[in-house]
C-alpha positions in Angstrom: -0.3 8.2 35.3 3.4 7.7 35.5 5.3 8.9 32.4 7.3 6.3 30.5 11.0 6.9 31.2 13.9 6.5 28.8 14.8 3.1 30.2 11.2 1.8 29.6 11.2 3.3 26.1 14.5 1.7 25.4 13.2 -1.7 26.6 10.3 -1.7 24.1 12.3 -0.1 21.2 13.1 -3.5 19.6 9.4 -4.4 19.5 8.6 -1.0 18.0 11.3 -1.4 15.3 10.1 -5.0 14.4 6.4 -3.9 14.2 7.3 -0.9 12.1 9.6 -2.9 9.7 7.6 -6.1 9.3 4.0 -4.7 9.6 3.7 -0.9 9.1 6.2 -0.5 6.3 4.7 -3.2 4.0 1.2 -1.8 4.6 2.3 1.7 3.7 4.0 0.4 0.5 0.7 -1.4 -0.5 -1.3 1.8 0.2 1.3 3.8 -1.8 1.1 1.4 -4.8 -2.7 1.6 -4.8 -2.6 5.3 -5.8 -0.6 4.5 -9.0 -1.2 2.6 -12.2 1.9 0.5 -11.5 2.4 -2.2 -14.1 5.8 -3.9 -14.7 4.7 -5.3 -18.1 4.2 -1.7 -19.4 7.3 0.3 -20.0 5.3 3.5 -19.5 4.1 2.5 -16.0 6.9 0.4 -14.6 7.9 3.0 -12.1 6.0 5.2 -9.6 6.0 8.6 -11.1 4.4 11.8 -10.1 6.1 13.9 -12.8 6.5 13.5 -16.5 9.7 11.8 -17.5 11.7 11.2 -20.7 13.2 7.8 -21.6 16.6 8.8 -23.0 17.7 5.2 -23.7 14.5 4.5 -25.7 15.0 7.8 -27.7 18.6 7.0 -28.5 17.6 3.5 -29.6 15.1 4.8 -32.2 16.5 8.2 -33.2 19.3 6.8 -35.4 16.8 4.7 -37.2 14.6 7.7 -38.0 17.6 9.6 -39.5 18.8 6.4 -41.3 15.4 5.5 -42.9 14.9 9.0 -44.3 18.5 9.5 -45.4 18.7 6.0 -47.1 15.6 6.8 -49.1 16.7 10.3 -50.2 16.5 9.3 -53.9 12.8 8.5 -53.5 12.0 12.1 -52.6 11.7 15.0 -55.0 14.3 17.7 -55.1 12.3 20.2 -53.1 12.2 17.7 -50.2 16.0 17.2 -50.0 16.4 20.1 -47.6 13.8 18.6 -45.3 15.9 15.3 -45.2 18.9 17.3 -44.0 16.7 19.0 -41.4 15.6 15.7 -40.0 19.2 14.4 -39.7 20.3 17.7 -38.1 17.4 17.7 -35.6 18.1 14.1 -34.6 21.8 15.0 -33.9 20.8 18.2 -32.0 18.4 16.3 -29.8 21.0 13.6 -29.1 23.6 16.2 -28.2 21.1 17.8 -25.8 20.8 14.4 -24.1 24.4 13.3 -24.4 25.2 13.4 -20.7 21.9 11.7 -19.6 20.6 8.2 -19.5 17.6 6.2 -18.3 14.5 8.1 -17.2 15.0 11.8 -16.5 12.5 14.2 -15.1 11.2 16.9 -17.4 11.0 20.2 -15.7 11.8 23.9 -16.4 13.9 24.8 -19.4 14.9 21.2 -20.2 11.2 20.2 -20.6 10.6 23.1 -23.0 13.8 22.3 -25.0 13.1 18.6 -25.4 9.4 19.2 -26.0 10.1 21.7 -28.8 12.8 19.7 -30.5 10.9 16.4 -30.3 7.7 18.1 -31.7 9.7 19.5 -34.6 11.3 16.1 -35.3 7.9 14.3 -35.1 6.3 16.8 -37.5 9.1 16.4 -40.0 9.2 12.6 -39.9 5.4 12.6 -40.1 5.5 14.7 -43.2 7.6 12.1 -45.0 5.3 9.2 -43.8 2.1 11.0 -45.0 3.4 12.6 -48.2 5.6 10.0 -49.9 5.6 6.3 -50.6 9.1 4.9 -50.2 10.6 1.4 -49.3 11.1 2.1 -45.5 7.8 4.0 -45.0 6.2 1.4 -42.7 9.5 0.9 -40.8 9.8 4.7 -40.2 6.1 4.8 -39.1 6.7 1.9 -36.5 9.9 3.6 -35.2 8.1 6.9 -34.7 5.3 5.1 -32.8 7.8 3.4 -30.5 9.7 6.7 -30.0 6.5 8.3 -29.0 6.7 6.2 -25.8 9.8 8.2 -24.7 7.5 10.6 -22.9 6.5 8.8 -19.7 3.5 10.4 -18.2 2.7 10.4 -14.5 1.0 7.1 -13.5 -0.5 8.7 -10.4 -4.3 8.0 -10.5 -5.3 8.8 -6.9 -8.6 7.2 -6.0 -9.5 6.3 -9.6 -8.2 2.8 -9.1 -10.6 2.2 -6.2 -13.5 3.5 -8.3 -12.5 1.1 -11.1 -12.3 -1.8 -8.6 -15.8 -1.1 -7.2 -17.2 -1.2 -10.8 -15.1 -4.3 -11.6 -17.5 -7.3 -12.1 -14.7 -9.7 -11.4 -14.0 -8.1 -8.0 -17.7 -8.5 -7.1 -17.6 -12.1 -8.2 -14.5 -12.8 -6.2 -16.0 -11.0 -3.1 -19.1 -13.1 -3.4 -17.2 -16.3 -3.7 -15.1 -15.3 -0.7 -18.2 -14.5 1.4 -19.9 -17.8 0.5 -16.8 -19.8 1.2 -16.1 -18.0 4.5 -19.5 -18.1 6.2 -20.6 -21.6 5.0 -17.3 -23.2 6.0 -17.1 -21.3 9.3 -20.7 -22.2 10.2 -20.1 -25.9 9.7 -16.7 -25.7 11.5 -18.4 -24.0 14.5 -21.1 -26.7 14.8 -18.8 -29.7 14.2 -16.1 -28.1 16.3 -18.5 -27.6 19.2 -19.5 -31.3 19.1 -15.9 -32.4 18.9 -14.9 -30.1 21.8 -17.8 -31.6 23.9 -16.5 -35.1 23.2 -12.9 -34.2 23.9 -13.9 -32.5 27.2 -15.6 -35.6 28.6 -13.6 -37.7 31.1 -13.1 -41.0 29.3 -10.5 -43.7 28.9 -8.0 -42.8 26.1 -8.9 -39.1 26.3 -5.4 -38.1 25.3 -5.4 -40.4 22.3 -8.8 -39.0 21.1 -7.5 -35.5 21.3 -4.3 -36.3 19.4 -6.1 -38.2 16.6 -8.7 -35.5 16.2 -6.0 -32.9 15.6 -4.3 -34.8 12.8 -6.2 -33.0 9.9 -5.2 -29.6 11.3 -1.6 -30.6 11.6 -1.3 -31.6 7.9 0.0 -28.7 5.7 -2.8 -27.0 3.7 -1.1 -27.7 0.3 -0.7 -31.3 1.2 -4.3 -31.6 2.3 -5.5 -29.8 -0.9 -3.5 -32.3 -3.1 -4.9 -35.2 -1.1 -8.5 -34.0 -1.6 -7.9 -33.4 -5.3 -7.1 -37.1 -5.6 -10.2 -38.0 -3.6 -12.3 -35.7 -5.9 -10.8 -37.1 -9.1 -13.6 -38.2 -11.3 -11.7 -41.2 -12.6 -10.3 -42.8 -9.4 -11.3 -40.6 -6.5 -13.2 -42.5 -3.8 -15.1 -39.4 -2.6 -16.3 -38.6 -6.1 -17.4 -42.2 -6.6 -19.3 -42.2 -3.3 -21.1 -38.9 -4.2 -22.1 -40.3 -7.5 -23.3 -43.6 -6.0 -25.5 -41.6 -3.5 -26.8 -39.5 -6.5 -25.5 -36.3 -4.9 -23.7 -35.6 -8.1 -24.8 -36.8 -11.6 -21.3 -37.6 -12.8 -18.2 -37.9 -10.6 -16.1 -36.3 -13.4 -18.1 -33.1 -13.1 -17.4 -32.6 -9.4 -14.5 -30.1 -9.9 -15.7 -29.0 -13.3 -18.9 -27.3 -12.2 -19.1 -24.1 -10.3 -21.3 -25.4 -7.5 -19.4 -28.7 -7.2 -16.0 -27.0 -7.1 -17.1 -24.5 -4.3 -18.8 -27.3 -2.3 -15.6 -29.4 -2.7 -13.4 -26.6 -1.4 -15.7 -26.0 1.5 -15.7 -29.7 2.5 -11.9 -29.8 2.3 -11.6 -26.7 4.5 -14.1 -28.0 7.0 -12.2 -31.3 7.3 -8.9 -29.4 7.7 -9.8 -26.7 10.2 -12.7 -28.2 12.3 -10.1 -29.6 14.8 -8.6 -26.1 15.2 -12.0 -24.7 16.0 -12.6 -27.6 18.4 -9.2 -26.9 20.1 -10.2 -23.2 20.7 -13.6 -24.2 22.1 -12.0 -26.9 24.3 -9.9 -24.3 25.9 -13.1 -22.4 26.7 -14.7 -25.5 28.2 -11.7 -26.0 30.5 -12.2 -22.6 32.0 -15.7 -23.3 33.2 -15.7 -24.4 36.9 -17.1 -27.8 37.6 -19.0 -26.4 40.6 -21.3 -24.5 38.2 -22.5 -27.7 36.7 -22.9 -29.3 40.1 -25.1 -26.4 41.3 -27.2 -26.7 38.1 -27.6 -30.4 38.6 -28.7 -29.8 42.2 -31.3 -27.3 41.0 -32.7 -29.9 38.6 -31.5 -28.3 35.4 -31.6 -30.6 32.4 -28.9 -31.3 29.9 -30.2 -29.0 27.2 -31.1 -26.2 29.6 -27.7 -26.4 31.2 -26.0 -26.2 27.8 -27.9 -23.2 26.6 -28.3 -21.3 29.9 -24.9 -22.0 31.4 -22.4 -23.4 29.0 -23.0 -21.2 26.0 -23.0 -17.9 28.0 -19.8 -18.8 29.8 -18.3 -20.0 26.5 -19.1 -16.8 24.7 -15.5 -15.3 24.9 -14.0 -18.5 23.5 -16.7 -18.6 20.7 -15.8 -15.0 19.9 -12.1 -15.8 19.6 -12.7 -19.0 17.6 -15.1 -17.3 15.2 -13.0 -14.2 14.8 -9.8 -16.1 14.1 -11.4 -18.7 11.7 -13.5 -16.1 9.8 -10.5 -13.9 9.2 -8.4 -16.9 8.2 -11.1 -18.2 5.9 -11.7 -14.8 4.3 -8.1 -14.7 3.0 -8.0 -18.3 1.9 -5.5 -18.9 -0.8 -3.4 -22.1 -0.8 -6.3 -24.5 -0.4 -8.3 -23.2 -3.4 -5.2 -22.4 -5.5 -4.0 -26.0 -5.3 -7.5 -27.6 -5.5 -9.2 -25.5 -8.3 -6.9 -22.6 -9.1 -10.0 -20.4 -8.9 -11.9 -22.2 -11.6 -13.9 -23.4 -13.3 -14.7 -20.1 -14.9 -13.8 -18.1 -11.8 -16.5 -19.8 -9.7 -14.1 -20.4 -6.8 -11.9 -17.4 -7.4 -11.5 -15.6 -4.0 -10.2 -12.1 -3.3 -6.7 -13.6 -2.5 -6.6 -15.6 -5.7 -7.6 -12.6 -7.8 -5.1 -10.4 -6.0 -2.4 -13.0 -6.7 -3.3 -13.3 -10.4 -3.4 -9.5 -10.8 -0.1 -8.8 -9.0 2.1 -11.8 -10.0 0.7 -13.1 -13.2 -0.2 -9.8 -14.8 2.4 -7.8 -12.8 -0.2 -5.1 -12.2 0.9 -4.2 -8.7 -1.2 -1.0 -8.5 -4.6 -2.7 -9.1 -3.5 -5.8 -7.1 -2.7 -3.6 -4.2 -6.2 -2.1 -4.4 -7.8 -5.6 -4.2 -5.6 -6.4 -1.2 -6.7 -3.2 0.6 -10.4 -4.0 -0.1 -9.7 -7.3 1.6 -8.3 -5.5 4.6 -11.4 -3.3 4.8 -13.8 -6.2 4.7 -11.7 -8.1 7.2 -11.9 -5.1 9.5 -15.7 -4.9 9.1 -16.1 -8.6 9.9 -14.0 -8.2 13.0 -16.0 -5.2 14.1 -19.2 -7.0 13.5 -18.2 -10.0 15.6 -16.9 -7.9 18.4 -20.1 -5.8 18.4 -22.5 -8.9 18.4 -20.5 -11.4 20.4 -18.3 -9.1 22.3 -21.1 -7.5 24.2 -20.9 -8.1 27.9 -17.8 -10.3 27.5 -15.8 -8.1 29.7 -18.6 -7.8 32.2 -18.4 -11.4 33.2 -17.3 -11.8 36.8 
């Protein structure tokens, strides 16, 4: 094999850079986040930290209050406690001087860690003595300030694989996975059957064939959010025509319950997705039909093969590569469905339509828990990879052997 020269490497370098920046780097960041309990709404966990840190700004914010509350209430303490009041004030000033040239989060290591630890422990013990021993006007205020100042020590939020273990035990993750699997395989199954029928119709030589193909692709061309809004109006229990028809046919007891029951909401989302993406499935299968030589059908007709026999013995085997591509692309797309369900049901009612993507979004952007949200995303990637491997194993057999 000829080695790749410098010129060839230079030619593909832009592609390597683009792939590394837009694909590999985000993936590595997500994997990195998954090993940390990274939560923006928690001051203790708002940064990725492997080592213990000290929040200098938070300490300075509370330290003066500690000294002030004790010094202001000096008259409430007995004479033998006056020396301890001076000690608290002195310890606060000493610790502030130790941190005078520092700000923000600083790493605790070596001698600095020992100094700050000892000084803070002494100050905490002294302040705690006044809180537990005496009743004075600012006692509760001092107690609250000390509790807040205890957050100055920021422990490492590295949790390793503990987050994955928690996600496996999380009942909500299991529910979201179950909803995702049901939505994916039911919708893709209907899309394959309907798409096959639509592709057969579009493949027939007929008058107005171009118009039929163009019209059939309209649902797929509509943006998903627009289609979801349209179906939400159709499902509306008060004025939606689809909800009214389903009630008239006694498929649902009350049209108002269509999107308010777990089964009804899931069925509604599946119907909307089937309507939206069946044309796309049909388009992929139509491309496969176009690759089958007409001479094959002529030979089958001469041999006396019937319509059904020709379809199952000739068309389907030759269509296998296209079916693999269509199923693979649609299943992977359906498994990470977000916009359709987010607009239509928001994951409700009661989480009955909450998919893995919806749960990951809520965890990461509504709760700002990026560590746990990243774990949910990685679990999605794992399941998507398993689905792809399954399809290639089952449908991909002998695909490359076709002559």
